[in-house]
N, C-alpha and C positions, 0 to 999 in steps of 0.2 A: 362289419363301417353302416354307420345309423342311414333308416331308411330319410326319405322326409317329412310321415306321416311318425317316425319316432320322434324325429327334433322336432314338428313341428305340437309330440305327442310335451317332452320330456321344457318345451318354455312357458306351453302352460300351465301349468299342477307346476312350474318353481312359483304362480300365482303373477305371472306375464301377463301385460297388455302386446297385441300382434297389430299391427294396423298400418298400411302404408306406408307411413315416414320411418316407425321403429323395423318394418321387417317384412319388407316392398315379396319381396320371397312369399313366404309363406301366406300374406296379404292374398294372394290369388287365388292364391290353391285355396285358401280357406271361403274361396268367392263363388268356386265351384258345388251344388249341391253338394256332388256325390263326394269329394273332399273331404265337405263337412258331416255326411253321417257315416263315412269310415269311421272320423276319428270320437263321433260322437258313441257312435257305440264300441269306442277302443278301453273309452270313459264312464261309461257306464259300468262293466265293474267295482269300479268304484266309487260310482251314489258320486259321479259329474256331469254336468253337462255343458255342451257346450253355450257360453249367454253374451248377448250383442249391449255393443251403445254405440249411440254414438250413428241411430238411423243404418244401423249394422253394418256401422264398416272399423267398428272396435271391439275387436273378438277375446276373448275371459272363462274363466270358468269360475264357473257357481257347482251348487249341492242341489243336486234332482228330492229326494225327499232330507225332509231333516226329522234326526233323535232331540235325546238331546250331546250326544258328542256332538254334533252337529250347531247345537243350538250352542255349545260354549262354547268355538269358534270361533260361528259370527257374532257373538256379544263381546270379544274378544278384538279383533276389530275390525267392529265396530266403535271399540270407548278408542284404537286408535288414527280410526278418519276421524274422529274430532279432533280426541285433542292436538293433530297435524292443520284441524280446516286454518283457525286461524294463523298462521304463519302464513301458508299458500294462500289464501286470502290477503294478507297486506301484502304476500309480496307480486302476484296476480297484482295491486292496486301499484305496485308501486313502479312495473313494468306499464302500465295503463300509462301515468303520469307523468312517462321519463319517456313515451314513445308521445306521446297523442296521440294515440290511436285513439277514436272514436269505441271500433268496435274490440270483443276481449279475442287477451288471443286464444288460439284454438291451434290444430292437426297443420302442421306443414310450416308454421308462418315461426321469419327468422326471429332472431339476437344476437345484433352485434353488442359481442361485453364493452370495446371498446368505443364501445358509442353510445351506448347505459353509464356509463364510469365519467364519461366527460360533462352529457348533462345534469350527473349527478353529483362531480361534486363542482359544477360552476353553480347548483342552486342550492342554500341550503337548506330550504326544506326535505328536500327529497335525499340530501346526506345524511340527515337526524331520522329521516322513514331506518333512510337504510342499514345506522346505525342499531335502529332499534330492531326490527329484525331479524341483524346475524344475535341476537344475543338469542334467540328462544331455540332451545338443546337441538330442531329441530335441523335449525344449522349450527350450530355448539362454536359460530366461528371471535374468537379472541382478543384475535387483531383490530385495532384502529384507526386504520388505513382504508379508504373506502374498496379500491382494486384488487385487497386481499379479501374481501367481504365478500363484493362479487366473488371472486373466483369460486370461497369456500360453499354458496350460496346455488348454486352453479352449477358444482359437482357435488353436492350434496341430491341436488333433484336432481341428474345424470345419472345418478347411480338409484336416484327413481321410480326411472325409466319416465320422468315429465315431458327429461330431454333429451337427446341423442347430438353428440358434437360426430355429423360427416368428419371434417379430414381437421385430423389432431396436429397437426398443424396448426391448423388459427382459429380466431376463439370464434368462432358460430353457429349459437345451438338452432338446431328446432323444435317449436314442439314435435310433441307425439298426443296419439293419439287418447294416453292417457290424460290431458287435458279437458279435453271433451268432455270422458269421466266424473275426471271431478269437478262440472261442471254441476252431472244430475244426480252426484250425492246432495251438491249444495241444497238443487232446488227441492233432492228427494227429505232432505232434512228439515230447510223448509217449512217448504205443505205438510207436514206431517207435525212435527212439533213447533210450527209459528213464530221462531223463530228472528223472520224477518230478516236474513245475510239482510238479502240483497238491497233495502233501501238504507241497512245497516254501511251494505261496501255501497253506493254511491254518492251517504251520504259523507262519508268519509276520503271523496273523490275526490266530493264541492269544495272540503276542508281545505284539504291537499292541495290544489288551486287559488284558494286566496291569498292559501300563504307567499 
C-alpha cells in the first residue's frame, strides 16, 4: 500500500501542481516543514527539489542543479508553455469579459459553465471570441456550437490541471493554484522579454468591452 509521502511524491514527479483546491490533504501535509523536508530528501537523488508559487501556496518540483540534459528539458518545457500562452491568455480574457469581474481568475474561483454559455450566446462579440479561441490547437474544437466549444475548452483545461470539477454531475468548475502559477510565468516572461503582455491583455479587454 502506497504511503502518503509516496502518493505526494508520485503526483509531484508526474508534473502535477498541488494546491488547496486540487488536493487539500496533500497540500496540508506539504505546509508542514517536517513533511516538506522528507519529500525533499526523497527528491534529492532524482536531482529535484520542491518549489512553490503563489506565496508558497502552490507546490511543484524543479531541478536542483542544471546540466545539459536538464537545460534541454527546460527549454522544451518553455517552448510548450510559450505555445500555450496566447490561447490561455485569451481564455482568461474571455472569462473576465463574460463574468464582468475586475479581478483576474485565481485559485478557488468558481466558473459555472451554463452561466458563461448564456452570456456568450447573448453577446455576438463574445461568441466570436469563443469561436476563435476554440479553434486553437490547444483546444482543438471542431464544433460550431458555443456549448460544445465551451465543454471542449473546459475539458482540456481540466486535463491540464488549471481547473477541477468537484461534482461530476454539475457543470461547476474551480480554478486551481496552477492558474496563479500561470500568471507568475506570464509576469516573468513579460519582465524578461519586455513583451508587454499585461498592456496587450488590458487593451484586448477594453476592445472587447467596446464591441
